[in-house]
N, C-alpha and C positions, 0 to 999 in steps of 0.2 A: 418389358425391360427397355429402357430408353435407348440403348445402343443398337438393338436389333429390330424393334418395332418402329413403324413410321412415326416420327415426331409430330405432334399436333400442329406445330407452327411451321412445318416444312414449306407450305405454299407461301406463307407470309415471308419466310426467309428468303425465298427466291425473288420476291419483289424488292425487299430491303437491299439485297445484293446489288441491284441495279440502280440504286440511288447514288449519284456521283458525289458522295460526301465522305471520302476516305479520311481517316481509318474507320473501319467497322469492327463491331464486337466479333471476335474470332470464333464464336459459336453460333450466335443467332443472326449475325450480319447486320445488326442495327447500326446505322451511321452515327457517328459521334459529332460531326461538324455540319455546318450548313443548315438550311431550313429543315431537312430531315432530322438532323441531330436535335434541333430545338423542339420539333414536334414530338418525337419519340421519347426525348428526355423527360417530358411531362408525364409519360406513362411508365416510368420506371426503367427506362433503357439508356439513362446517361451513364457515362464512365463510372466504374467502381473505383473510388479514389485510391484504394489500397492495392488494386490490381487493374490498371487502366487498359489492359488488353480485353477485358470483359465488360459487359454492362452490368448494372446492379442486379437485375433479374436473373441473368445467367450465372453470375458468380454465386449468388445465394443458392441456386439450384444445385451447382457443382459442390458446394460446401456441405449442403444438407444431405446430399446423396453420395457421400464419400465412398470410394471403392470403385469397382469395375468388374469386368468379366473377360474371359477368353473368347474372342469372337473372330470369325473370318472377315477380314477387311483388306483394303488395298491402300498402299502408301505410295506417295510421290515425293521424291527428293529432287529439287532443281538447284543446280550449282552454277555460279558464275565461273567460267573457266578463265584462268589467268588473272585472277583478281589481284594477286600480289604485284604482278607487273603493272596492272592498271593503276593501282595505288602509287606505284613508284613514278609512273609517267605523269599522272594527273595532279593538279594542285588539290589539297585536301577538300576544299569546298566542292570542287567539281566532282571528285570521287564520291563525296557524300551524297551529292544530288543524283549521281548516276545509280548508286545503290538504293537510294530512296525510291527512285523511279522503278527500279527492278522489283523491290519489295511490294510497292503498290499494285504494279502490273500483275505480278505473280499471285498475290493474294486475291485480286479480283478475278482472275482466270480460275483459280482453285475453287473459290466460293460459288462462282457461276456454274461449276460442274458438280455442285452438291457435296462438296467436302468441307471440312473445317480446317483452318490453319492451326497446325500444332505449334510451331514456333519458327522464328528466324534464328539461324545459327551462323554467325559470321557472314559469309556470302552465299548462304543457302537458305531455301524455304522448305518446310516440310508440310505436306497435306495429307489428311487422313480421310479416307472414304469408307464410311460405316454403312451398313444396310439401312439404318434408320433414316439417313438422309439421301444416300445414293442408290437405294433399293438393292435388290440381289444383282443388278448389273453394275456393282461398284468397280469391277475390274475394267469394264469398257469405259466407264466414266473417267477412271484414272488415266487410261490411254488417250482418250479424247482430250483431256485436260493438258496432258504432257504435249501433244501436238499443237494444241491451241496456244500454249505458252511459247513454243518455238515461233509460231507465226506472229504472236504479239510482240516478240522481241526482234522481229525483222529477219529471222532466218528464212531463207528461200526467197527473199525479195531481191530486186535488182540492185539496190543500194547496200545490201548486206545487213547483218544484225547491228543494232545500236548497243547491244551488250551480248557477249558470247555465253551461251547456256548449254549445259548438258544435263540430261534428266534420267533418273532411274525410277522404274515402276515395278512393284512387286505385290503379289497377292498371297495371303496365308493367314495363319492364326496368330494373333497378338493379344496381349493383355491391354485393353483399352479402358481408361477410367480416369478418375481424379487422383492425382499423385501429389504427395506433399501434405503439409499441415497448415492450418490457419490461413493466413493471408498469402502464403506461398503455394496454395493449391493451384494445380494446372491440370487440364484435360490433355492427356497424351497417350502414346502407345509404347509398349515395351515388348522386347522378345527378339529372337533371331531374325525375324522378318525385317525389323528396323535396321539391324546391322548390315544385312545383305543389301537392302535398298540404298543405304548410305554409301556403301562400297561401289555400287553400280553407278551412282551419280558422280562419284569421284573419278571414275575411269571413262565416263561417257565423253566423247569429244563434242566440241562445240557444234550445235545443231543436230545432236544425235539423242535419241531416246532408246535406252536399253530396257527391255521388258523381260522379266523372267518367264520361263516356260510355263509356270503355274498361272501367272497373270495373262499370258498370251492365250492359254487354253480357255481360261475363264472368260476372257473377252472375245472369244471365237475369232481370233485373228487368222488371216489367211495362212495356210501352211506353206506357201511358196516364198514367204518373206525371208530375207536374209537372217541366218542363225549363226551364232558364235558360242564357243565353249570358253568361258573366262575362268582364270585362276585368280580368285579374289583373296586379298590379304586376310588371314585369320580363318579361311574355310579350307577344310580338309579335302573336299571334293570340288571339281570344276562346277561352275554354275552355267547352265545353258540359258541363252537369252535370244530374243528376237530383236533385230535392229530396225528402228524406224527413223524417218527424217521428215522434214516439213513437206517434202513433195511426195511422200508415200501415203496412199489411202489404205488404212488397215481394214479392208473389207473382209 
């Protein structure tokens, strides 16, 4: 099954992720611009015209293998904190450039850690770490990606962040597969794990990663790290989390 077994193009994807020609196909990471885009486009990896987030080859695969499965995976939601205030203070063009830089940076970090980009939602990016790409260590890959994203956005640096970001990481069972019909088909995840991760990213402070206890245990995080019990909107019971920041090594 393509979501749980190692994908045959995993090694190739890691190489393509490092080609500096954003944007990339959200599944296989083939670049769409620059020399990389010109070369790979000749081999069936140009943008799919009716869904330009995917290359032609991946979109064909998703469409032909419609459906999915319940699998254990890790989700990462990264949210720009105070984006409403930023939009109010900045000229529209400058705000657009800032968000574009955030999207490009976050997508690059997520893909470099063997996840695929689910989607951009407003001021948020969603990454999905499945065993086929991130192996059974998907929880640790999710935590490492979250910390790498904080560093990439300047958190922990002397000059401070160039954009304030809060991150939520969660591990559990989700329905992952192709959702929708025809040209609107998307590879995504659904289930309570998605809702919890979204809530975590919405309450994480700038420069903070909130990791659920399930993800922390799966990632083998140090037991002495800061822990909190959070009352999340829509949840009947408090959610236990481990708190990480750019200066914390999750040994």
